[in-house]
N, C-alpha and C positions, 0 to 999 in steps of 0.2 A: 571653772575651777583653772588655775594655771600653776606650771612651774615653774623654775630658775631657769635664767640663760641670759644670753646677751642679746643686744638689740641689732647688731650686726648681719647684712644679709647675704646669703651664699646662694651660688648657684653650681647645680651640679647636673650630670647626665646619671640616672639611677641606673645601677648595675655596670657602671662605665667608668671611667677617670675623671676627676673634676675638672670642670673647665671655666670660663668665663664666659664662652661663646658658645652654645650650643648649635647655633647655626639654624637657629628657626626663620624662616624666611618663606612666608606663605603668599607672597605678593600684597595687593590691595584687597583682598576678599574681606567683607565683613568679620571681625572677630567676636568671640563670644566670652562672658565672664560667668560661670556658674559657680555661685556660692552653696558649699557642700558642708552639711551636718553629718559628721561620722559617727554620730551616736556616742554612747558610753568608752566604747575602744576595743570591747570584745569584735572580733571580726564576725562574729554569728549575728551580731547586732547591727550589721551596715545596712542599711535600707537599700533594697535592689535600684531606687531610681538614683542613689547616691554611686552606687557601684556603674552603673552605667554613665552617668556624669566623668567618674572618674577614668573609665575605660576610654570613652571619647575624647578627653583632655589631650592634647601637645605639652600641657605645662601645669604642675601642680604647686601650689604655692601655701606655706604655711608657718605657723609657729612649729619650732623645731619638734619640741615632744608631739606635737599634733602630728606629724608628717609620720613620726614614728608608729602612729596607729593605723595609717593605712597599709592594707595588705602589700608586702613588695611586688605582688605579680601586677600589682595596678599602679605600679610608677614604674617597671620596667621599660626602657627605653625613652622615657621623659623626663624634660629638663623639671628640676625643682628647685625652687627657691624658697629658702627656708631662712626665718630671722628668729632671733631669742626673744625674751619677755621685752614688754614694752617697744616692740620692734612691730608694730600693727600698721603704723602709719607706710613704712618702707615697703614690707610684703604687700599691703593692698595697691600700694602705686606699682610696683613691679606687677603685679596681676593685670593692673588696669593698662600699662604702657604695652605689656606684651598682647592684651587683648586688643587694641588700638592696632599695632602691625599685624592683626589678622592671624591670632591664635586663638585656640580654644583652650580657655585657662579654667581650672579647678582651684578654687582659693577654699581652704578648708577650715573647718574648726570642730572642735568637740563638741558633741552633745548636739543641741539645736543651734544652727548657725544664727537664726534671728533672738536667741535666749542670750544675752550677754555675749554673743557671737561676732564673726566679722560682716554679716549682713549688711548693718548698720552703716559700718563707717565705709563699705564698701558703695554703697547707694548715697551717700553724702558727697563722698568724693566725685562719685559718678554726676552728679548734679552741680559739682561745685566749678568742674574745669570742662568748657564745652567740648574740646576734643575728645571727652569721652563717649559722648552722647550717639555717636553712630555705632556702639558696639550693643549685642545682642547682653542681656543682661536677666538671670533668673537666679530662683533661689531655692535648694533642696532640701526639705525638712529633713532634721533626725532626731534621734530620741534625746530628749534635754536630760540632762543630770538629775533633775529635780525628779523626774519620772524612775529614772534607774532608781535612785535611792528609795523611792516611794515602794517600788517593787520589791526592793529586798525586805523593807522593813513592814509591809505587809498591806493596808489600806490607811495610811494616814489623809490622802487627800481626795477622798470621796464627799468632801462638802467645802464649801468657800474656802479658799487659801489665798495668801498674797506670798512674793516671792521678792527679797530683797538682798542686796549685795551689801558687803560690810567693809569692800574695798575702795577707799576715798583718793583715789588718785585721779578719777576724772570727777567724783561727785564728791562735796563737801559733806564733812563727818556730820555738820547739824542737820542738813538736810536728811540724813541717814537716820538718827535719831529720832527726826520728826516722824518718818516713816514706820519706824519701828515702833514709836508710840502709839501710833494711829493705829496699827495694823494689831495690836496686842490688845487695846481700847475696845475696837471692834470685833473682838473673838474671831478670828481668822486663824486658821492653823499657819503657820508662818515658815516658809524655807528659806535659809539663808546660805548664799554663795560667799564665795571667798571668805570665809570667816575668822581666820587668823593667820596673820605670819610673823615673821621675825620682828618687822617695823611696826606691825598692828598688833602687837600680842594681848592689848587690852579690849579691843573690839568687841570681841565675843562675851566676854564675862560681861561687859556693860551690857549686851543685846539680853543674856540672860537674866540679869538683875531687873531689866524693864519689863521681861516677861512674867517674874515673879512679883511684879505689882499689880498683874491682872491676872494671874493663872495660880490655881493651887499647888502646892509642893509637889503632888503625887502628880502633876502631868505628865505625861511621857514626851519625853527627848530622844529622839533617834540622831546618831550620828553615823553617817557609813563615808569611809575613806576608800578611795580607789574603787569605786562601784563598777563591778563587771571588768577590772583589770586585775593584773598581779600585784598581790598585797592585798586583795581587799580585805577590811576589816568592819565591820558592824558592832555598835554599843549602843543598848536601849537603858535608857535608867529613867527615873523620878526627875523632875525639874530641879529637885532641891538635892538631889545628887549629881547632876550634870556636871563634867569637868571640861571645862573652857580650855584648859592647857592640852588635851587630849587632840583637838581638831587642829587640822593645817589647813593650807591653800588647797589641798585635794579633798578635803572633807567637806560634805555636804549636811547642813544641820536641819533638822526637822522639830518645830515645836507643838506640840498639838492645842487643841482649842479648848473648849470648859467640858466639853463633851468626848474627848476622845480619851480611849484606854486600852488596856493590854488585853488581848485577847487571844489563847494560845501563844502566847511568846510573842505575837506581832501586834506593831498598831492599829487601833483601829479607829477610826473619825466615823461614827454612823451618820448616815444620810437622812434618817429620820423615819425609817419604814416601822422602826416598831413602834412609835406613836399611831400609826394608821393601819398595821395588820398585825393578828396573831403568828408570829413567826416559827410559833411552836408548832402550829395547827397546819400540818400539809395540805390537806384537804380543801382548808380555806384559800391557800395562797393559790391553787390551779384553778379554783372558782374565778379568779379574778386574773 
């Protein structure tokens, strides 16, 4: 999920005055690019491996809003290359160029870097340009937004689910529509990234209408805005009452499957244990 910004790239030394050249010059040693998933944004959910990669880096590159998620102590004394929205190629190129020059670079994404994150673009560019081939490349996983939202909603993903982004910046809208139709028809729980923006104000309403063709009106729908960040908001409604206008680009939407229901105010998608075990009989559970 993204915020707003511009695509211009800026470099600065964290904790010091801005400058165009930080003086990074490590000779001809092999560089390294590590694509780092920061998790939802709360510092307590930053994975230890991600923290270690950030500590070891000479340079941290990323979308401005994601740089803001990095604890300041992990940026101190490092070069920071930040771009705004739609600046993915520019910041990826800056990170790769620095790695080629012999630096250890951390390219950050929120959530998991391999789920709608920078890992794919970095690897694609790495293989497209021969001179990038001599750097070390690795990916550090993080907690994806879909898992953060699911935890706040209860247990909506404990059976098969599909994840679909409604952003049509890179994927044609007819392709997105076909995927939604197929996922809802197959009775997947459906997690929706990038549900709504000012330019795409109607996409989520269309997705919920698609869900309504395959789900009962009582199907639970969860919306989580700013999961594990300041301003966190959670809304759970039946499908018939889901308000598409409430969501924005910082919201993740989860639509239950035909078995999903509310349990103690949370969304539960049963795995199927009740069909095999007497869940009210503790002694039988202990026997197995």
